C-alpha positions in Angstrom: 6.4 -37.9 -21.8 8.4 -35.9 -19.3 10.5 -37.9 -16.9 10.5 -35.0 -14.4 8.5 -35.5 -11.2 6.4 -32.5 -10.4 5.2 -31.5 -7.0 2.3 -29.4 -5.8 3.0 -25.9 -4.5 1.0 -25.2 -1.4 0.6 -22.2 0.8 1.0 -22.4 4.6 -0.4 -20.2 7.3 2.2 -17.5 8.1 2.0 -18.4 11.8 3.6 -21.8 10.9 6.7 -20.0 9.8 6.7 -17.1 12.4 4.6 -17.7 15.5 5.0 -14.2 16.8 5.1 -11.0 14.7 7.5 -9.1 16.9 9.7 -11.8 18.3 9.9 -14.1 15.2 9.0 -12.2 12.0 10.6 -8.9 12.8 14.1 -10.5 13.5 13.8 -12.7 10.5 13.1 -9.8 8.2 15.9 -7.8 9.7 18.3 -10.5 8.6 16.7 -11.2 5.2 15.8 -7.7 4.0 17.0 -8.7 0.5 13.7 -10.6 -0.1 11.8 -7.4 0.3 14.3 -5.3 -1.6 14.2 -7.6 -4.6 10.4 -7.6 -4.6 10.0 -3.8 -4.7 13.2 -2.9 -6.6 14.7 -0.7 -3.8 18.0 -1.5 -2.1 17.3 -1.3 1.6 19.2 -1.2 4.8 17.3 -1.5 8.1 18.2 1.3 10.5 15.8 0.7 13.4 13.0 -1.5 14.9 10.1 -0.6 17.1 10.8 3.1 16.5 8.7 5.3 18.8 6.2 7.9 17.5 4.2 9.3 20.3 2.4 6.3 21.9 3.0 4.0 18.8 6.0 2.1 17.6 6.7 1.7 13.9 7.8 -1.9 13.0 10.8 -0.9 10.9 12.7 2.0 9.6 15.0 1.5 6.7 17.2 3.5 4.4 16.8 3.7 0.6 20.4 3.2 -0.4 19.8 4.9 -3.8 18.9 8.3 -2.3 19.4 7.9 1.5 15.7 8.6 2.1 13.7 7.1 5.0 11.6 4.0 4.3 8.8 2.9 6.7 7.9 -0.8 6.8 4.8 -1.8 8.7 3.9 -5.5 8.8 1.0 -7.7 9.8 0.8 -11.5 9.8 -3.0 -11.1 9.6 -5.5 -9.4 7.3 -5.1 -5.6 7.1 -7.2 -3.4 9.4 -8.0 0.3 9.8 -5.8 0.5 12.9 -2.6 -0.2 11.0 -3.6 2.2 8.2 -4.1 5.0 10.7 -0.7 4.2 12.4 1.0 4.2 9.0 -0.2 7.8 8.4 0.9 8.8 11.9 4.4 7.3 11.3 4.6 8.9 7.9 4.2 12.4 9.4 6.3 11.8 12.5 9.2 10.1 10.9 9.4 12.0 7.6 9.4 8.8 5.6 9.2 9.1 1.8 8.4 5.4 1.1 5.8 3.3 2.9 5.8 -0.5 2.6 2.8 -2.3 4.2 3.2 -6.0 4.5 0.3 -8.3 5.3 -1.1 -11.8 4.7 -4.1 -10.4 2.9 -5.3 -6.9 2.0 -8.9 -5.7 2.3 -10.1 -3.8 -0.7 -10.7 -0.5 1.1 -7.0 -0.6 2.2 -5.8 -1.3 -1.3 -8.0 1.6 -2.5 -6.3 3.8 0.1 -2.8 2.9 -1.2 -3.9 3.6 -4.7 -5.3 7.0 -3.7 -2.1 7.9 -1.9 0.0 7.0 -4.9 -2.3 9.0 -7.2 -2.7 12.1 -5.1 0.6 12.7 -3.3 3.6 14.2 -4.9 6.1 12.0 -6.8 8.6 12.1 -3.9 6.3 9.7 -2.0 5.8 6.0 -2.8 3.3 3.5 -1.2 3.5 -0.2 -1.5 1.0 -3.0 -0.5 3.0 -6.3 -0.3 1.3 -9.6 0.3 3.4 -12.1 2.2 3.1 -15.8 1.5 4.9 -18.9 2.7 5.0 -21.9 0.4 6.5 -25.3 0.0 6.4 -28.3 -2.3 5.8 -31.6 -0.5 8.2 -31.8 2.5 10.6 -29.2 1.2 11.8 -26.3 3.3 9.3 -23.4 3.4 10.0 -20.4 1.2 8.8 -16.7 1.6 7.2 -14.9 -1.3 6.7 -11.1 -1.3 4.0 -10.2 -3.9 3.7 -6.5 -4.7 0.0 -5.9 -5.3 -0.1 -2.1 -5.2 2.7 0.3 -6.1 3.4 3.7 -7.5 2.3 4.4 -11.1 4.8 3.2 -13.7 7.0 1.6 -11.0 7.7 -1.5 -13.0 8.8 0.5 -16.0 11.0 2.8 -13.9 12.7 -0.2 -12.3 13.3 -1.8 -15.7 14.7 1.4 -17.0 17.0 1.7 -14.0 18.3 -1.9 -14.4 18.9 -1.5 -18.1 20.8 1.7 -17.6 22.9 0.5 -14.7 23.7 -2.9 -16.0 24.6 -5.3 -13.2 22.1 -5.3 -10.3 22.7 -3.2 -7.3 23.5 -6.2 -5.0 25.8 -7.9 -7.5 27.9 -4.7 -7.5 27.9 -4.7 -3.7 29.3 -8.3 -3.7 31.9 -7.4 -6.3 33.1 -4.5 -4.2 33.4 -6.4 -1.0 35.2 -9.3 -2.7 37.7 -6.9 -4.2 38.1 -5.2 -0.8 39.0 -8.5 0.7 41.5 -9.2 -2.0 43.1 -5.9 -1.3 43.0 -6.1 2.5 42.6 -9.8 3.3 43.1 -9.4 7.0 39.6 -7.8 7.2 38.1 -11.3 6.7 39.6 -12.2 10.1 37.5 -9.4 11.6 34.3 -10.7 10.1 34.1 -8.9 6.7 32.3 -11.0 4.1 32.1 -10.8 0.3 28.3 -10.6 0.3 25.5 -8.7 -1.5 24.6 -6.2 1.2 25.6 -2.6 2.0 27.2 -3.1 5.4 30.0 -5.2 6.9 30.4 -5.4 10.6 33.2 -5.9 13.1 31.8 -7.0 16.5 34.0 -5.8 19.3 32.0 -6.5 22.5 29.0 -8.5 23.5 27.8 -6.9 26.8 26.3 -4.7 25.4 27.0 -5.7 21.8 29.1 -3.0 20.1 29.8 -3.1 16.4 31.8 -1.1 13.9 29.7 -0.9 10.8 31.2 0.0 7.4 28.7 0.8 4.7 29.0 1.2 0.9 26.3 3.3 -0.8 25.6 4.6 -4.3 27.1 8.0 -3.9 28.9 7.8 -0.6 30.1 5.4 2.1 30.9 5.6 5.7 31.6 4.1 9.1 29.8 4.3 12.4 29.4 2.5 15.8 26.1 0.7 16.6 24.6 -1.9 18.9 22.9 -5.2 17.9 20.0 -5.3 15.4 16.7 -4.4 17.0 18.3 -3.4 20.3 18.1 0.0 21.9 21.2 2.2 21.4 21.0 3.6 24.9 23.2 0.8 26.6 25.9 1.4 24.0 25.7 5.1 24.5 25.9 4.8 28.2 29.0 2.5 27.9 30.8 5.0 25.6 29.7 8.2 27.3 32.5 8.2 30.0 35.0 8.1 27.2 33.2 10.7 25.0 36.0 13.3 25.0 38.7 10.8 24.0 36.6 9.1 21.4 35.5 12.3 19.7 39.0 13.6 19.8 40.7 10.5 18.3 38.0 9.8 15.7 36.9 13.4 14.8 33.3 12.3 15.1 30.4 13.0 17.4 29.1 10.4 19.9 25.6 11.9 19.7 23.2 9.5 17.9 22.4 10.1 14.2 21.1 7.9 11.4 17.6 7.7 12.8 19.1 7.5 16.3 21.0 4.3 16.1 24.4 5.4 14.7 27.2 6.8 16.8 30.6 8.3 15.9 29.6 8.6 12.2 32.1 9.5 9.5 31.4 9.6 5.7 33.5 9.4 2.5 32.1 11.4 -0.4 32.5 8.7 -3.0 30.5 5.5 -3.6 29.4 2.7 -5.9 28.7 4.8 -8.9 32.3 6.1 -9.1 34.2 2.8 -9.7 37.5 4.7 -10.3 37.3 5.7 -6.6 36.9 2.1 -5.3 40.6 1.7 -4.4 40.6 4.9 -2.4 37.3 3.9 -0.7 38.7 0.5 0.2 41.9 2.0 1.7 39.8 4.5 3.6 37.6 1.7 5.0 40.6 -0.3 6.1 42.1 2.7 7.8 38.8 3.6 9.6 38.4 0.1 10.9 41.9 0.2 12.4 41.3 3.6 13.9 38.0 2.7 15.4 39.3 -0.5 16.9 42.2 1.3 18.5 39.9 4.1 19.9 37.4 1.6 21.3 40.1 -0.4 23.0 39.6 2.1 25.8 36.8 -0.3 26.9 39.2 -3.2 27.4 
């Protein structure tokens, strides 16, 4: 007889974990995007929240770090409805997204049929996912989120398995190894907030009113640096703060202050090597360290 004590896994209403969709779930997902990335097999970086399309606002825009394409994430803490399906199609056209991820507590069959139809009748460059969100616990344990993919593009599981077998270590493990090696090479970056973690970006927060960050990112084929505000906040206050110094900043950094990267990135510079070329990692690390120093010096004009 087993001496292990087993507990009963139980589902909780999503509202017990996130009372409000916009003010609770959206910020949580922005800080925990790896749960969704692991479920669908795409490395994601969030680039915007509540992105306007005519009179609507898309919940999330993200970047597929494998090919830099736009990913639309629409979420509901309730059962799916026709309104959200219509909004998704509006966002798809208005934002030029190539991947759509619809998250909900439960999917009605007509909406699952719509996702299947889109995957079967649109070109291969488009991908549509229906993802059921659950919150579970055992006894009095902490709650845990579960993302269940219930509709996806044809042969998606096989494609992901092939990708993993060809690339070896997972995407996020490679990210962590890169950042850890970077901190060994330039340990002073840890004092600025750099971490050896599994995500694409590291941040240096310089100011808090408004929040202004230097973001350094590491992608599959390239990497880069840019200035941004806080997650989920409008970029306009940051732009207004930097605008009086436009000429000096653009001259010193050789980059434009005009927003790019779906409207939330300022003063963007890129380096044309990335994760897939490990022989270039030392050069990338040295470039990142140099960029952080240059951006900090240029932005000291705000002191």
